[in-house]
C-alpha positions, 0 to 999 in steps of 0.5 A: 499500499502506497501512502501519500503523506500530503493526502493522509494530512487531510484526516490526521493531524500530522504536525510536528511528525516528518514523513521519516518519523512517522514511518519509524512509528508505524514500523514500531507499531507493528506495520512495517514501512518497506521505504519512503520516497521523496517524489520531487527529490533531485528535481528544482527550477520546474514551473508552469510555462505558456506557449505563446507562439509556435512554429515549425523548426526552420531546420528540423522536421520534428522539432518545434520552435516555441516562444514560452512564458515563464512568469519572469518578463520576457518570453524565452525561446525553447526547442521542443520535440514534442508531437503535441506541444501548441500555442495556448497550451500550459506546461511544465518548462524546466528553466536554465539551470533546473535539475531533473531526475538521473541528475540531468542538468538544463543549460542553454543550448543550440539545437539545429541553429537555433537557441534554446533556453529550458525544456518543455517536459514530459512527465516521464521527464519529471520521473513519472512511470510511463504505465501511470500517465494518462494515454493522451499524455503518455506520447508527449508533453503534459498539459496542464489545465487553463486556470494554472498559473504561469510561473508557479512550481509545477511540481507543487500542481502535480502533487510531486511536492510529497512523500510517499510511504510504502507500507508492507501489509500482512494479510491480516491487516487488510483494513490499512489497504485504505487511507481511511484505515491507515488514518485510523492506526496513524491516529492510534499511534499519535493519539490524535483524531480522524476527520472523515471525508465530506459526504453531504449530498443534495439529491433530485427529485427523482428517485433512483429506484425509478431507473433500475431495480436490483436482484441477487440470486447469489445471496451468499457470493453478494448479501449486499448490493447498493446502486446509486444513479447520477444523471447529467454527467459530463465526462472530462479529465479529473482534477489534477491534485486526484490525478496526482494522487492517483499516480502517486498510488500506482494507479493510471488516470482515465477521466472523471468518472473512473478516476473517482471510482479508483480515487474511493477504492484507495480512500475507502478500500471499497472497490466501485464500478461505474456502469453507462446507464444508456448502455446496460440494455435494461432497467434492472441488475441482476446478480447471479452464478455464470452458466457453463460456457457463457461468453463475456468481453471484459473491459480489456476487450478479452473474451472470457469463457465464464463457468458456474463458479464465477460471479457475475452482474448482468442487465437481467439477459447478459453479462456487464460485469465480471463481479469484484473483478472487471467491467465489461466493455459493453457498458463501459463509461465512455466520452459519450456517458450522461448517466452512471449507474454506481455499483457498491456491494460487498461480495464473497472473498473466496468467489472473487478469488476464484474468478480472479485466479482462473482469468488472470485478472488480479486488480486493485478490486479483487485484491481487497475484496479477497482479503476482506472489505469493511460491510460498513463502509459499502454505503458511505463509499457509494455516497462519497463517490456520488458526491464527487461525481456531483462536484467534479463531474457536474452530475445530478444525483438522484435520491436514494438508492436500488439495493438488495441487503440481506447482509447481517454483521455482527462485530467481534465481542472479545472480553479478556482480564488484565492479568492475562494481559500483563502475564503473557506480555511480561508487564505491569500495565495498569487497566486504565492504560489498556483502556486508553489503548483501546479508545485510541484504536476507536474500539468500544471497551467496558470495564468489569473488574479486572475484565475488559470487553472490547467490540471490535468495529467492523473495519478490523476484521482481524480482532477475533480472540484474545490474543488479539487484543494483546497484540493490540495493546502490546504494539501501542503501548511500544515493543521497546517498552516491554521489559527484557528479562533473561530466562531463569534456570540453567541453560545449554548454549546452542551449538553444532553436534558431532554429525552436524560439524562432520556434515560441514567438513564434507560440504567445505571438503567437496567445494574445495575439490572442485565440486558444485553443491546441488538441491534437487527434489525429493519427489521424482517419477515412478521410473527413476526412484529406484535407479542407482538405490543402495537398498531395494525397498518399495517406493512412496508414493504420494496420495495428491502428486502435483504431477506423475513426474514429481509423484514418489519419494526418492530412493537415491539422489543420482537420478536428480544429479544426472538431471542437473548434468543433462539440463547444463550440458544441453546448455553448453556447460558440459564440464561439470561436478556437482554433488548433494547431501540429502535424504532419501525415504525408505519404505517400511511397509504400509501406513508406516512412516518411512525411514529417512537416511542422509545420503551423499552423491556426486556426478562428474563429467567432462574435463577435469583439468583444462589448461587451454595455455599449455594445450593440456586437457584431462577428462575425469576417469575412475581414478578421479571420482576415487580420488575425491573419495580418498581425500574425504575419508582421509579428512574424516579419519577414515582411511584404514577403514574403507576399501573398495571391491569391483562390483556390478550396480545395475545402471553403472558400467560393469567394469569401472565400477567398485563398491565402497565398504566401511569396516567391511559392510557395504555403504556405497558404490563409485564408478562411471555411469552405463553407456547407455544410461549416459545415452539416455541422459545425452551425456559424455563420459560421466562418474559418479558415487553415492554412499550412506553419509549416515553410516559415514558421519556416525562411525566414530573416530579417534581424536586426530595425532600428529607424528614428529617426521621420521628421524631414520630412512626408509628402505624401498623394494620393488617387487613384480608378482604373477597372479590369476588375472582375476585376483584383484590389487586389494586383495594382494595389497592386504596380504602384503601389509598384514604379513609386514607388519609392524616395519612395513608402512605402505605398499603402492601398486605401481605397474599392471601388465596383461599381455602376449608375454604372460601365460594364459590367464596370468598378469604381472602386477607391481608393487613399491613397498616401503619398510621403515622403523622410527626408533632406528635404522633398519638393516638389509637382514632386517628388512629381507627377513620381512620381505621374504614373509611376505613373499611366502604370504603371497605365494601362499594365501593367493598363489602370487610369485615373483615374476623370472 
């Protein structure tokens, strides 16, 4: 809601309170003021000028040479390119030395050989958005009314000498979607009175009921409908001050009648609609639900297909308005309109919301109906609009109204004790102060012993229960005035659990390794839910899914990460590494809460290293993915507990996939995605891993221990073994380390040979063994003794012998 400070002054005395101070007070009372805009900020020396003469520029077809009186003696010559500038107009002139929005400074200049002493301004050049400018001035300069005084400040006449407060309203404070609602709020904050607008009407002898009858079939949707008739109106521009207020509130001016309805919308929060009485086609207003498939053309010249969920205003036969949303083109007020039928009604918010959503027509009116309007303002708003039409459109208001009224509104009555108010707020407020707060809010309040009974006005539909009254007392008493105390008793300071700390380590390590974190949906399709799953469980389907693609809870994170790679690859980002930590959902049977297990998954594709200067390109491979995991496990202190065993996993490459085991138990897998799956996702070679993060992070590790740098040298021995082709290097390494302990510290594979120089079914695999004792220098005899023990163990347990 945009609130004009100058406009607000008409209802509440704001003397002694600047806009900035008012914004702070409103914010502290519970309604956030998101900003205060100074409309004329950075603009100066713009006055009203009178175009004395206009002629074509001698050297330019699209420029005009104007002689303009700016109230300073002799007229000045100004070159203007606006197509609508003409003799006899009163226009906005930025004098030499003037400042315009964006830091533009006006100087004397020569345009095509002719001197220009200033600038004739459009409203856009004065900082007003194009969408808010009346259509006739949207492509050229603005023309002031004939009574504008030459030389006066143009910004004052345009209402730009104002500041606008932008209120960020929560849904429960629909009462402040109007100037009067804000006025009541501000008056309560400042402890001042509210002055209501003038509505005194001199009615004609004719009666509105003689011109129109009102019938409502859908009384639940429309319990109150009031119609007034105004004759002999003259359609023209609305007063400049009214146009200025509409524009500052974000509404484009049209003509005096339409502008008045919009003005009342902002002033009272009550949507109105003006029909051209002579174009209605009957003397009847019938409010009903639309028929399924019924057609109707709205004011924006779009044909709408209606359903029985929509409420329409009709002339007894055909719709003339989509109730509470938009009028019809067949009854629109035009420049020829002489008689206006003015609608002021109370519509059911849910019905209006349905129509607004179905047709994509969210308007200022529908927004207010949806949130709830004050039923007791329906009639006063209509009277005020009729008063303004008589004053500014020359209209003759017929006596009375034509209406249907079955609305019963009972104000909310809520009682609360002083003891509860003070107990909840932690205050010691006296009953007199509480009564004063409700008096300032203009709530009727009656005190009986320790209980105060409050009758909330209908404009405050948010007041329903005791807690609402406590909130009103708290915010007007002042949140800053509520005493604060520290909790009594022992407290536990907040901190991360060990599990949470380790999870952060995992994320930090992976991001340091060059992977981006992804966050994907936990919901997927039936086909993808079980792909790459670590545990085979039944899928869990939602009772009411939003789509089939998001109907089942996932058992694995990898399908979603492959979708991320596919999306990026389609946009030429084909070298990418992503990871995600998130839950998978494991079924425990029908009607049983599923188990949530946190997993870690990653997917890497494209180039791992790319140095264009050196011409080096290294595509991702199995050892990149495995190396990331090894680094992660080392960071978590689990290196010696993890092993990798060749495995077959559905959807993975059969020869480039390993099972990850922690203390001998399977926790995940790492490897290349099967070529057929890669083709399905339109990806290059892609390597992935997924593991149970819950199992990894719940594994207890010893405290980090540091070792001094060895003082004594190590001895390295290399061995080339002939083993069966099916024997995996990991098994051989385990035998080597076990047999060589404690002097053997490390064993690494550095060569593998399988070829025609090896006998069938055999392979040669070479290890580098490192022997060391941190307390002394080893002798060759000691190393040879242990080395022979290693060779014997290899021969006995794996049939691996030294290659000759």
